[in-house]
N, C-alpha and C positions, 0 to 999 in steps of 0.2 A: 543933504536933502532937506527940502523944506517940507514942514507939516504944519498945515494951517490949523487954527482952533477946532474946525469940524472934523478934521482927519484924526487929530488928537482925540477927541472924544469917542470917534469911533473904535480906535485902537484901544483905549482904555475900556471901553465897554466889552470888546472881543478878548481882552486880557482878563476881565472880571467873569466873563463866561466860562473862559478856559479854566481859569482856578475854581470857580464853582463847580464845574464837571469833574475836575480831577477829586474835590473834596466829596462831592456824591458820589463817584465811583468808589473811594477810598471807604466811605462809611457803609455804602451798600456790600461792598466784599467783607467789611468786618462784621456786619449784620448777619450775612448769610454764613460767614465762618462760624459764628458763635451759634446760629440757629444749627448747623451741622452737629457742632459738638454738643448743642442739648439733645438733638434728636437721636445722635448716637448714643448719649448717656441713656436717654430715654429706652431705645432699644435693648442696650445690655443690662439695664438695672432696674426700670420700670419704677423709679423712685414715687412713692406716693403722692407727694406735692407738686410734680412738675408734669404739667400736662394732665392733671388729676381727671378732667372730664372727658379725656381718650382713652382711659384705661378702664376695663370692664369691671362691674361691681355686680355683684349678685344680689339677691333681695334679703339675705340673711343678715345683712349688716357687718358681714366677716371683712376686715381689713385686707385690701388688695395684696397679692405676694408681691414682695420685693425680690427680684430675680437674680440680682448679682450677675454672674456670669452663666447663669442657667437657660437652657432653652425651653419655652414652655410647651406642654405636649396635652393633647387631649385625645380621648379613645374612640375610634371609628367603629361602632359595632358592625355594619356593613362589611368594612374591610378586614374586621378583626385583628387591628394593629391599631398602635398609637401613631399619630402624626403632628407635626409643628402646628401650634396653636397661634391664633392671632390675638394678642392682648387686647384688641380694642373691640373683640367680640366675646361672646360666651365660650368660655373653655373651662369652667368649674361651676359649682352649683350646690353649695352646702345645705341648702335648704332639702335636697333631693340627694343627700350623701354625697355627691361628688366632689371629693376634695381637690385642691389645685395640684398637679403634678408637673415636674420639671425634671430635665435631664442635662448630664455633661456628655456632650458628643466625643466621639474617638478622635485623634488626632487626623486631620485631612479631610473629615465628614462636613460638608456645608449643605445646609438645608434651608429651605425656604419654606414660607407658611403654606400649609398643607400637604407637604411633602411626607409620605409615609415613612417609618421608621423600621429599620431591622433592629430590635433590641438586643440581639446576640451579637452583632457584628459593628454596629454602627455608634453604641452607647457605652460608656464608662461607668456611669452612675445615675440611678434615679431617687429623686426625693418627692416629699409630700410636704404641702404646707399647713403648718397649725397655726391658725390665726389667734391672735390675744382675746382671751376670754375671762369672765367672770363665772364663779360657779357657787351652788348652794346645794345642798343633799337634804332631802326630806327624811326625817327619823333616822334610823338605822339602816333600812335597805333600799333607800331612795322612792321616788315617786311610784306608787302601784306595786312597791317590792313587797313581797310578803315574808320572806325568810332569807338565810343566807344563800340558799340554793337557789332562790327564784328572786334576785334583785332586781329593782325596778330603775327609773329613769333618773339621771343626773341632771338637775337644771342646769342649762348654761347660756349665757346671753354673749353675743360679741360686743366687744368695748373698743373704743379709739385708745390711741396711745397715750392719753394724758389721764385716762381714767386708772383709778388705783383703789378699789373698794376694799375694806378691811373689816368686813363683818364676821359674824361667827362661822360662816359656811355651812351653816346648818339650819333647819327651820322644823316647825310643827305646826299641824293644821294644814289649811288648804292654799294659803297665800304665800307666795315666795318672797323670802326676805333675806337678810343678813348674807348678802352676797359678797364674795371675796376673790379678788382678780389673783387668777393662779400664779404661784411664786415662779413658775418656768418663764413667765415673761419679764422677769427682773434678771439682768445679766451684769451682775457688779453693780455699776452706777448708772446703766443704760436701761430704760424702759424700751421694750419690744413690741413693734406690731406684729410680730409672729416669728417664728422658726422653722426651718426646714427639717425633715428627719428623713434619714435613709429608708426607703420603700422596703427594703429586705436587708436580713443580717449580712454584715459586711462579709466580704469575700476576698480572694486574693489570686493574681494569676499564676503565682508560682509556691509562695510560702504558705505555712500553717500546718505543715505535717510532722515538724520538728520542734523540739521543745525550744522557745524563745527564738526562733529561726527570723523573726522580724529585725534583731539586732538593732530596736529604735532606742536610742538612750537619751534623745533630745528632740526638739522641733526642727531639725534640719535632716531627717532620716531619708534618704534616697529610697528605700525599700518601700515607702509609702507611695510611690507612683504605681505600684503594682496592685494598689486597693481598688476593688470593684464593688457596685452595690447593685445587684442583677438578680434576676430569677434563674433557676435551674443550674445553679452551680453551687459547690460545696462551701460553707461557710468557714471563715477562718477562726482557728482555734488554737490549741497548744501555746499560748503565749500567757505572759503575766499582766496584769492589771498595766504595769508601766509601759510595757510593749504597744500594748493597745492604745493607751493614752497618746504617747509620742509619735506615733502613726499617724493617729487621726489629726493631730496637730500639725504635723509635716506635711499636709496634704495642701497647706496654703504657704508651704514655704518659699522663699524666693526661687524663682526657677522651676516651680513644680509643674507637672506634667497634665494638670488639672484645668490649668489657664485660671487659677483663682486668684484673685487680687486681695491679700491679706488686708489691705486699707478700706476692703469693702466688706468681704466675707471672712468669718471667722470660722474655721472648722475645729471640731473637738469631738471627744468621746461623750455619749449620750450620758447626762446625768440622771439621777433617779427622778427628780421633778418632772423632768423632760418626758420620762416615761410615763410617769403619771399623768401628764397634761393629756397624753394621746390616749389613754385609757378611759379617762374622764370623757373626751371628747365623743369616743366610741360609744361610751354608755349614755350618751344623750340623744336627743331628736335628730341630732345632724350625724350622727355613727350608725352602726349595725344595728343599734337598740332601736333608733328610729325608723329602720328600713322595713317596710311593709311587707317585703317578699319572705321575710322570716317571723315566725310565731314561737312562742313557748320556749323551749330550751334552746331553739336553733338561733335565738337573738344572741346567744354566748358565741363569740369568735372561735371558729372552728380550729382544730389543731393541726399543725405540721407533724405528720407523723412517719417523716423519713428518718430512717435510721442511719442513714448516710449524711444527715444534716444538708440535704439538699434544700436551697431557699426556695420559698413561694410556693411550697407544697401543702396540700390539704387533706386531712382525712375523711372530709365530707361530712363531718359531726362534730360537736365539741367535746364529748367525753368518751375515751377510747379505753381499749386495752389490747395491746399488741402493736404492731408497726412492719412498715414495708421499707427495704431499703431507698426506693425513691420515692415513696408516698403514695397516696392512694389517686391524686387529682392534682394538676398543675394550676398555677395561680390565674391562668384565663380561662378556664372551664368555668361557665356561668353557673352561679349558686353551689355547688359541691366544691368547687375550686375557689371561687372568689368569697365564698362564705368564711374563708380564712382570714380575710382582711378587715380592718376596723371600720369598714363601711359596708361590708356583706357585697361589694361591688368591686370592679377591678381598679376604682380609684383611691382604695384604702392602703393602709400600711399592714404588711405581711410578717409572718414568724413570730408573733407577740405573744402565741400560744403554741406550746411544743417546740419542735426543733431544737437547736442549742439552748442552753441557758445563757442569758447574757448577762453579764457583769456591767453594772452600771458606777457612774462616779457618786456613789453615796457612802460615807465612812462614818465609823463611830471613833469621835474624839481623836482624829488624826493619827490612828493607831497604823504604822506602816507595815507590819508584820511582814510577809512572804510576797509583796506586791511589786517589790524590785525599785521603788522609788527610794530616794536618801532623804535624809533628815530635813532638807530644806524645801522639799517638794509643796507641804501644804502652806509655808509662808509665803511662797511665789506664785500660788495657783488657786487662790481663794475664790475666783470666778467660776472655776471649772470643777467644783464639786459640791455635794451637797452635805453639809456637817450635822451630823447626830449627837446631841451631848449625853443621852441616856438611853437605856434598852426598852423604854415605855413607848410602845406604837402609838398609844393614845395622847402622849404629850400634844399641847394646844400650840407647840411651835411647827408641829408636823402637819398643819393643814397643807391640802393639796399633794401629797406625797404618795397617794395610794398604799397607806398603811393602816392606821386604826379606823380611818373614815369608811375603809372598804375592806376591812378584814374578812377573809374567808368567803366574799361572796362567789358565786358559782361553785362553791366548795373548793377553792383553790387552797393550797396549802399554805402555812405563813410560819416563816422561823426568821426571827428579827437577828440583826446584829449582836455580835458580843464581843469581849476583849480579845478571844482565840479566832474570832470570824467575823473581822470589823467592815468587810465590803458587802454590798447587798448585789444578790443575782435576781434577776426577773425572769419570767416564762419558764421555757425548757420543758423537760419531761414528757419527750416526743411520743413514749409508749405507756404512759402511767396514768391512766384514768382521768380524774379531773386535776391532778396535783399541779400541773404546770400551766395554767390558764394566765389571761393576761393580768389578773389581779394578784398572782402569785408571788410570793417575796420568800428568798431564802438568803442564808448568810454563807459567806466563804472567806478564805484566808487572802485571795486575792493572787495566788499562786497560778502554775501552769495546770490545766486540767482538759482532758479532750473535749469534755462535753460544753466548756465555756467559751462563747463568742462575744461579740460587741457589737454596738451601732453608732452609726456617725449622724452628728447634729452640726446644723451650719445657722449661724446667726450673723444677722446684717448690721454693719457698724451705720447705721443710718440714723 
């Protein structure tokens, strides 16, 4: 077949067009594929530096929540229920004491934005975001505080992930200074933009009635799959510290039923410093202390007065004598119920006053005692507990721990750890006056007790 120069040129051009088209299609598909990966990642993780302009930020300066596999939710007051939030639109507002909430859905439950949630049947766990902040406390009792019974505001400012202020955390006069970035936002060698806290005390579908029935001795405990963090259920108790700890860590084990990827999310038992961070935020203008719906003594977080240790319950007041099996009010009853949250509304964290005493990961000088841990635990888990080197609550090393800085606030009782009781307990005392408030701390052996529960925290490996 004879092809002249003109025909050859045309064929060459057509061939070139064909090649270029293939290249264009390939590149386009690759771009679309990568875009899908990025969008999927944004949907599931909402990483703070990806499509940052598309993620909602409130006016407080708080760093946006990093979701991991959590589903963001907001409360619809007209419906009287939580529904799935759109992260590009307003779903939290720390300036108005509305802390970010998120959930882990039950298996097989698929929800879209604005879908209503049935918490009791469609949700496994609820969490609240604590954004990175620096704090400073005026005088002995905070700004406008007059005495231990009437403490004032803790000054807080939200900061970015690269900020780590190291001031004295206290000031005199009227000008705030000496800011200190709260230690809960440093996890080992990582600086955190924030962390998630269980909205309620931890519960379990079947266990917690018999001593050490969790049977969790390492981070691969299948019984952890029964953990729930929900209102109106009995808290998980009757286990020693080691069972609680390994159950929490096992929530992110391989093939866990929470769909948690341990490369992204770290699950662990709440440390004392993390409890303190929540307490400080609650006692600031961003928490219940700053909520104008409460005045005077009612600015204190109300007690959970349930003698059956039912989560999310409220006595409707901060200081009580006596209790009811199922508590006086539920978590979603406005003011009387929501007054037991750290915000005074439904967006806060519950069971931090009254209810079960919660053992936290805070220990004196690596003393194991009756906790169930072996001698290697403290060597291998330095990130997961706060170590205290002496029994002086006013030790300058203990800034941010809700110990000497806030000792006795609201009349909460204070008994610090010792060689015979080396583990810190927080809250509790569902029926005992002012004793078991949010700033309460007591000491324990870490052993099995019917009144002792614990709480879950999540940090992000971002």
